[in-house]
C-alpha positions as CSV (number, residue, x, y, z in Angstrom):
1,M,-75.5,7.5,61.9
2,N,-74.0,3.9,61.3
3,S,-76.0,1.5,59.0
4,P,-77.7,-1.7,60.7
5,P,-75.5,-4.7,59.8
6,L,-76.3,-6.8,56.6
7,P,-75.8,-10.7,55.9
8,A,-72.1,-11.8,55.3
9,W,-71.4,-11.3,51.4
10,S,-69.9,-14.7,49.6
11,L,-67.2,-15.3,47.1
12,R,-69.0,-17.0,44.2
13,T,-65.9,-18.9,43.3
14,E,-62.6,-20.5,45.5
15,P,-59.8,-18.4,46.7
16,R,-57.2,-19.2,44.6
17,D,-53.4,-20.2,46.6
18,W,-52.2,-17.2,45.7
19,Q,-54.8,-15.4,47.2
20,R,-54.5,-17.1,50.5
21,K,-51.5,-16.8,50.5
22,A,-51.8,-13.1,50.2
23,L,-54.7,-12.4,52.6
24,G,-52.7,-14.0,55.6
25,K,-50.0,-11.0,54.3
26,W,-52.8,-8.3,54.3
27,L,-54.3,-9.8,57.6
28,E,-51.1,-9.3,59.0
29,A,-52.1,-5.5,59.7
30,M,-54.5,-5.3,57.6
31,R,-53.2,-2.9,55.5
32,G,-50.8,-3.2,52.7
33,V,-50.6,-3.0,48.2
34,V,-50.5,-6.4,46.2
35,S,-48.5,-5.9,43.1
36,V,-50.7,-8.8,41.0
37,V,-50.0,-9.3,36.8
38,T,-53.2,-7.8,35.0
39,G,-55.8,-11.5,35.3
40,G,-54.4,-12.8,38.4
41,G,-57.6,-12.3,40.0
42,K,-56.7,-9.1,42.2
43,T,-60.4,-8.3,42.3
44,I,-61.6,-11.0,43.6
45,F,-58.5,-11.2,45.8
46,A,-60.4,-7.7,47.5
47,F,-63.3,-9.1,47.7
48,L,-61.5,-12.1,50.0
49,C,-60.5,-9.1,51.9
50,M,-63.8,-7.2,52.4
51,Q,-65.3,-10.7,53.6
52,V,-63.1,-10.4,56.9
53,F,-63.6,-6.8,57.1
54,H,-66.9,-6.8,57.1
55,K,-67.0,-9.8,59.9
56,E,-65.0,-8.2,62.5
57,F,-67.2,-5.1,61.3
58,S,-70.1,-5.6,60.3
59,T,-71.7,-1.3,60.3
60,G,-68.3,-0.2,58.7
61,R,-68.2,1.5,55.3
62,V,-66.2,-0.2,51.6
63,F,-65.2,2.9,50.7
64,I,-63.5,1.6,47.0
65,L,-61.7,4.3,44.7
66,V,-60.8,3.5,41.2
67,P,-59.3,6.4,38.4
68,T,-62.1,5.6,35.7
69,I,-66.2,5.4,34.9
70,T,-65.4,2.3,33.1
71,L,-63.4,0.8,36.3
72,L,-66.5,2.3,38.5
73,D,-69.0,0.1,36.3
74,Q,-67.0,-3.1,36.3
75,W,-67.0,-2.9,40.2
76,Y,-70.3,-2.7,40.1
77,V,-71.1,-5.3,38.1
78,G,-68.4,-7.7,40.1
79,L,-69.8,-6.8,43.4
80,Q,-73.3,-7.7,42.4
81,E,-72.3,-10.7,40.0
82,D,-69.3,-12.5,41.4
83,F,-69.9,-11.4,45.5
84,G,-73.3,-11.2,46.1
85,V,-73.9,-7.7,47.2
86,P,-77.1,-6.7,46.7
87,A,-77.7,-2.9,44.1
88,E,-78.7,-1.0,47.0
89,E,-75.8,-1.5,49.1
90,I,-73.6,0.1,46.4
91,A,-73.6,3.6,46.3
92,C,-71.7,5.4,43.4
93,F,-69.8,8.6,43.4
94,S,-68.8,9.8,39.6
95,S,-68.8,12.8,37.5
96,Q,-71.8,11.3,36.0
97,E,-73.5,10.0,38.6
98,K,-74.1,11.0,42.7
99,A,-75.8,8.8,45.3
100,T,-77.9,10.6,48.0
101,K,-75.4,9.0,50.5
102,P,-73.3,6.2,51.6
103,R,-74.1,2.9,51.8
104,P,-71.8,-0.3,52.8
105,V,-70.3,-0.2,49.9
106,N,-69.2,3.3,47.7
107,L,-67.8,3.2,44.5
108,L,-65.8,6.5,43.9
109,V,-63.9,7.6,40.5
110,I,-60.6,9.4,42.2
111,N,-61.8,12.4,40.7
112,S,-65.2,12.6,42.6
113,G,-63.2,11.1,45.3
114,R,-61.0,13.8,46.0
115,E,-63.3,16.1,47.6
116,L,-66.0,12.9,49.0
117,V,-63.9,10.6,51.0
118,A,-63.2,12.1,54.1
119,K,-67.0,13.2,54.0
120,L,-68.4,10.2,53.3
121,A,-66.0,7.9,55.6
122,G,-66.3,10.3,58.7
123,D,-65.5,9.0,62.1
124,N,-66.8,4.8,61.2
125,K,-64.9,1.6,60.8
126,N,-64.1,2.6,57.4
127,F,-62.2,0.3,54.8
128,L,-60.5,1.9,51.7
129,I,-59.2,0.2,48.8
130,V,-57.7,1.7,46.2
131,D,-57.7,0.2,42.6
132,E,-54.8,1.0,39.8
133,C,-53.3,2.6,43.2
134,H,-50.5,3.7,41.6
135,R,-52.7,6.9,39.8
136,A,-53.5,8.3,43.5
137,G,-49.9,8.9,44.0
138,S,-49.9,12.5,42.1
139,P,-50.8,15.4,44.4
140,E,-54.4,15.8,43.6
141,N,-55.1,12.2,43.2
142,A,-53.6,12.0,46.7
143,K,-56.4,14.2,48.6
144,A,-58.5,11.3,47.8
145,L,-56.9,9.1,50.5
146,Q,-58.0,11.4,53.0
147,G,-60.3,9.8,55.7
148,H,-59.9,7.4,59.0
149,F,-59.7,3.9,57.7
150,A,-59.3,0.8,60.6
151,A,-58.3,-1.2,57.5
152,A,-56.5,-0.2,53.5
153,L,-56.0,-2.2,50.3
154,G,-53.9,-0.8,47.6
155,L,-54.0,-2.9,44.1
156,S,-52.1,-2.3,41.2
157,A,-49.8,-4.9,38.4
158,T,-47.6,-2.0,38.7
159,P,-48.2,0.4,41.7
160,R,-44.4,1.9,41.8
161,R,-44.5,5.0,39.9
162,E,-41.6,5.0,36.9
163,Y,-41.0,9.3,37.1
164,D,-41.3,10.1,40.1
165,K,-41.8,8.9,44.2
166,G,-45.3,9.4,44.4
167,F,-46.2,5.7,45.4
168,E,-43.6,6.6,48.7
169,E,-44.9,9.9,49.8
170,H,-48.8,9.8,48.8
171,V,-49.8,5.9,49.0
172,V,-47.2,3.9,51.1
173,P,-48.0,6.7,54.2
174,V,-51.9,5.2,54.0
175,L,-52.1,1.9,52.1
176,G,-48.9,1.1,53.3
177,D,-46.1,-0.4,51.4
178,V,-45.8,-4.0,48.6
179,I,-47.2,-6.8,50.7
180,F,-47.2,-9.2,47.8
181,E,-45.7,-10.0,44.1
182,Y,-47.5,-12.0,42.0
183,D,-45.9,-12.1,38.4
184,Y,-46.3,-13.2,34.9
185,S,-44.4,-15.8,35.7
186,Q,-45.9,-17.0,38.6
187,A,-49.6,-16.9,37.3
188,Y,-48.6,-18.9,34.2
189,A,-46.4,-21.9,35.8
190,D,-50.3,-21.4,38.1
191,G,-52.4,-21.8,35.3
192,V,-54.2,-18.8,36.2
193,V,-53.6,-16.7,33.0
194,A,-53.9,-18.6,29.9
195,P,-52.0,-19.7,27.3
196,F,-51.8,-17.1,24.6
197,D,-50.3,-17.0,21.3
198,L,-49.8,-13.1,19.8
199,V,-50.7,-12.2,16.4
200,N,-49.1,-9.4,15.1
201,V,-50.7,-8.1,11.2
202,Q,-49.1,-4.9,9.5
203,V,-51.4,-2.9,7.9
204,D,-50.4,0.0,5.8
205,L,-50.6,3.4,6.0
206,L,-52.7,4.6,2.2
207,A,-50.6,7.2,0.4
208,D,-51.7,10.5,1.8
209,E,-51.2,8.4,5.2
210,R,-47.9,7.8,4.3
211,T,-46.7,11.8,2.7
212,E,-48.1,12.7,6.3
213,Y,-46.6,10.8,8.1
214,D,-43.3,11.5,6.8
215,R,-43.3,14.9,6.5
216,L,-44.4,14.6,10.7
217,T,-41.1,12.5,10.9
218,R,-38.5,15.0,9.3
219,R,-40.5,17.9,11.4
220,A,-39.7,15.9,14.4
221,A,-35.9,15.2,13.5
222,V,-35.7,18.8,12.7
223,L,-36.8,20.0,16.3
224,L,-35.1,16.9,18.1
225,R,-31.7,17.8,16.3
226,K,-32.2,21.3,17.9
227,A,-33.4,20.5,21.2
228,R,-30.2,18.0,22.0
229,S,-28.2,21.0,20.4
230,G,-28.3,23.3,23.5
231,K,-28.9,26.2,21.7
232,A,-33.1,25.5,21.4
233,E,-34.9,28.5,21.9
234,A,-37.9,28.2,24.7
235,G,-40.9,25.5,24.5
236,I,-38.7,23.5,21.9
237,E,-39.6,19.9,23.4
238,E,-43.4,20.7,24.0
239,K,-43.2,21.4,20.1
240,L,-41.7,18.1,19.6
241,K,-44.1,16.3,21.9
242,R,-47.4,18.1,19.8
243,V,-45.8,16.5,16.4
244,L,-44.9,13.2,17.9
245,Q,-48.2,12.9,18.7
246,M,-49.7,13.9,15.0
247,R,-47.9,11.3,13.5
248,A,-49.2,9.5,16.1
249,A,-52.4,10.3,15.2
250,V,-51.8,9.4,11.6
251,S,-51.0,6.2,12.6
252,A,-54.4,5.7,14.8
253,K,-56.3,6.6,12.1
254,A,-55.2,4.4,9.1
255,R,-58.3,4.1,7.1
256,M,-57.2,0.6,6.4
257,R,-57.2,-0.1,10.4
258,L,-61.2,-0.6,9.7
259,P,-61.9,-2.8,7.1
260,V,-58.6,-5.2,8.5
261,A,-60.1,-5.3,12.4
262,A,-63.6,-5.9,10.1
263,K,-61.9,-9.3,9.2
264,I,-60.2,-10.4,11.9
265,V,-63.6,-10.5,13.8
266,E,-65.8,-12.1,11.4
267,E,-63.0,-14.6,10.7
268,N,-63.5,-15.7,14.2
269,R,-67.1,-14.9,14.4
270,G,-69.1,-16.6,17.1
271,A,-65.8,-16.1,19.3
272,R,-66.1,-13.9,22.6
273,T,-63.9,-11.3,21.5
274,I,-62.8,-7.7,22.2
275,V,-61.5,-4.8,19.7
276,F,-59.6,-2.0,21.1
277,H,-59.8,1.3,19.1
278,E,-58.1,5.2,20.0
279,R,-61.4,6.7,18.8
280,I,-64.7,6.4,19.1
281,S,-65.3,7.8,15.8
282,S,-63.7,4.7,14.6
283,A,-65.0,2.4,16.9
284,K,-68.8,3.0,15.9
285,A,-67.4,2.8,12.3
286,L,-66.7,-0.6,13.1
287,Y,-69.9,-1.3,15.2
288,E,-71.6,-0.5,12.2
289,V,-69.4,-2.4,9.6
290,L,-69.8,-5.4,11.9
291,Q,-74.1,-4.8,12.6
292,K,-74.7,-5.1,9.4
293,R,-72.4,-8.4,9.4
294,H,-74.7,-9.7,11.4
295,H,-72.4,-10.2,13.6
296,S,-74.1,-9.8,18.0
297,V,-72.1,-7.0,18.9
298,A,-71.8,-3.9,21.3
299,L,-70.1,-0.7,22.2
300,Y,-69.0,0.5,25.3
301,H,-66.9,3.7,25.3
302,S,-67.4,7.2,27.7
303,Q,-70.3,9.0,25.9
304,I,-72.4,6.4,25.7
305,A,-75.5,6.9,29.4
306,P,-73.7,4.8,32.4
307,E,-77.0,2.4,32.4
308,V,-76.7,1.3,29.4
309,R,-72.3,0.6,29.2
310,R,-72.9,-1.5,32.4
311,D,-75.7,-3.8,30.5
312,N,-73.4,-3.8,27.7
313,L,-71.2,-5.2,29.6
314,R,-73.1,-7.3,31.6
315,L,-74.5,-9.0,28.6
316,F,-71.1,-9.2,26.9
317,R,-70.4,-11.4,30.1
318,R,-73.2,-13.2,29.8
319,G,-72.7,-13.7,26.3
320,V,-75.6,-12.0,24.6
321,Y,-73.4,-10.4,22.6
322,D,-70.4,-11.6,21.2
323,V,-68.4,-9.0,20.3
324,L,-67.6,-6.0,22.5
325,I,-66.0,-2.6,20.8
326,S,-64.3,-0.4,23.4
327,C,-62.0,3.2,23.1
328,R,-59.8,2.7,25.1
329,A,-62.6,2.9,28.3
330,L,-62.0,-1.0,28.9
331,D,-57.5,-0.9,29.7
332,E,-58.7,-1.5,33.0
333,G,-61.3,-2.9,34.7
334,M,-62.5,-5.5,31.9
335,N,-63.0,-9.0,33.7
336,V,-65.0,-11.5,31.0
337,P,-62.9,-14.8,31.6
338,E,-64.3,-16.5,28.7
339,T,-62.9,-13.9,26.3
340,T,-60.6,-15.8,23.9
341,V,-59.8,-13.2,21.1
342,A,-59.0,-9.4,21.5
343,V,-58.1,-7.2,18.6
344,I,-56.5,-4.3,19.5
345,A,-56.5,-2.4,16.3
346,S,-54.7,0.5,17.2
347,S,-52.5,1.7,20.2
348,T,-50.8,4.0,22.4
349,A,-46.9,3.5,22.7
350,S,-47.6,3.0,26.8
351,Q,-46.2,0.3,27.5
352,R,-48.9,0.2,31.1
353,Q,-51.8,0.0,28.6
354,R,-50.4,-2.7,26.5
355,I,-50.1,-5.0,29.9
356,Q,-54.2,-3.9,30.4
357,R,-55.0,-5.3,27.3
358,L,-53.4,-8.1,27.2
359,G,-54.3,-8.8,31.0
360,R,-58.4,-8.3,29.2
361,V,-57.7,-12.0,27.5
362,L,-55.2,-13.6,29.5
363,R,-57.9,-14.8,32.1
364,P,-58.5,-18.7,32.4
365,A,-61.8,-20.4,31.9
366,K,-63.4,-23.6,31.3
367,G,-62.9,-24.8,27.6
368,K,-60.3,-22.7,27.0
369,E,-57.6,-23.4,25.4
370,K,-55.9,-20.6,24.2
371,A,-56.3,-16.9,24.4
372,I,-55.6,-15.0,20.8
373,I,-54.5,-11.1,20.6
374,Y,-54.2,-9.9,17.5
375,T,-51.9,-6.6,17.6
376,L,-52.7,-4.1,14.2
377,Y,-49.4,-2.1,13.4
378,A,-48.5,0.8,10.3
379,T,-45.4,2.3,10.9
380,E,-41.3,0.6,11.6
381,Q,-42.2,2.5,15.7
382,E,-45.2,0.0,16.9
383,H,-43.1,-2.8,14.9
384,K,-39.9,-1.8,17.2
385,R,-42.6,-2.0,20.2
386,L,-44.1,-5.2,19.2
387,A,-40.5,-6.6,18.5
388,A,-39.1,-6.0,22.0
389,E,-41.9,-7.4,23.3
390,A,-41.8,-10.2,21.0
391,A,-38.1,-11.4,22.5
392,H,-39.4,-10.6,26.4
393,L,-42.0,-13.4,26.2
394,E,-40.0,-15.8,23.8
395,G,-40.9,-19.3,25.6
396,A,-44.0,-18.1,26.6
397,A,-46.0,-16.9,24.3
398,Q,-46.2,-17.8,20.0
399,V,-45.9,-14.8,18.8
400,I,-47.1,-14.4,14.6
401,W,-46.2,-11.7,12.3
402,S,-49.0,-11.5,9.2
403,V,-49.9,-9.1,6.6
404,S,-52.8,-8.1,6.0
405,K,-54.6,-10.3,3.1
406,R,-56.3,-7.3,2.3
407,Q,-53.0,-5.6,1.4
408,A,-51.2,-8.2,0.3
409,Q,-53.7,-9.2,-2.5
410,G,-53.1,-5.5,-3.8
């Protein structure tokens, strides 16, 4: 049974030029993938497409597939605050919650969507939106793309997959090919992303951490030589992978990261700040330190109940909290233009993760002259990655190299 017609949803902001141009491309077939730099406004563009779809198919349902619970939360908040969709018109489906029935707008984490989308969609006039659509390119996740859709839209800063043909084989047949691209240089020229400085802050490994890191480096070198010799035993590549993961964990857990991150937040007191960490235990420890120093601070990670997570996100957006500490959960999907400071206390080698985190603070806002991204690094491998990034961004951003005062003072 179809839902009754609803009042038209409407954007709370004026569309940007690129969004209008992309909408024209999408309307040619009401299908396609739009590649937009993180922070460029792809969610608002999706709302623009939803508005058009809803006018044409007033009883049609919208199904929005996202890769993580974090992105589900972000869409849930954005649908209400940026697009005027009432909470009672939104249904959520994930490992943590399942609505009793579909509603005009349905948010699904892709793992749940594999089984549910086709069943919930039925034969109605539906609109499928797939955020971070590169994630739908695996054979398992592609199961979530099954169903009948009058319209389809894919969104991603990097839609094509690096190591397989999953985008071409699974995504394009359902969503369509890339119809519009909007990269960092275009967004910067248009004033869509804010000017920013990168401050790369070196922190030392303590003596025991350095000893363990060097031991694992030597072990990795031995395994790599064996792997390249052509006479390697079975499973050598998996062993090498595990050793490199153990070495990365030593760096990520470096104890100096916490006090240095806390000091940076202290130096930027009052600024809207996001802190990224790799581990929940470290995020909690930093949260406790900042609370004791009387910062207005909230946590956001996967072990927090959905209602609390969303409230923390909403209150950070509204400025009730100045600082939000995340454990990887906000890598995809955070939209708080007022954020001016990011502190990446620890990170992986993922370039995609790096792009996502930079995008969290590159959105422009009234009164926001510049964003500052602090990245803490403790090893030569991290330094090399940051140096390559600095060379790539020459002329677009100021890159400052620093040694934490705490360690410089001994």
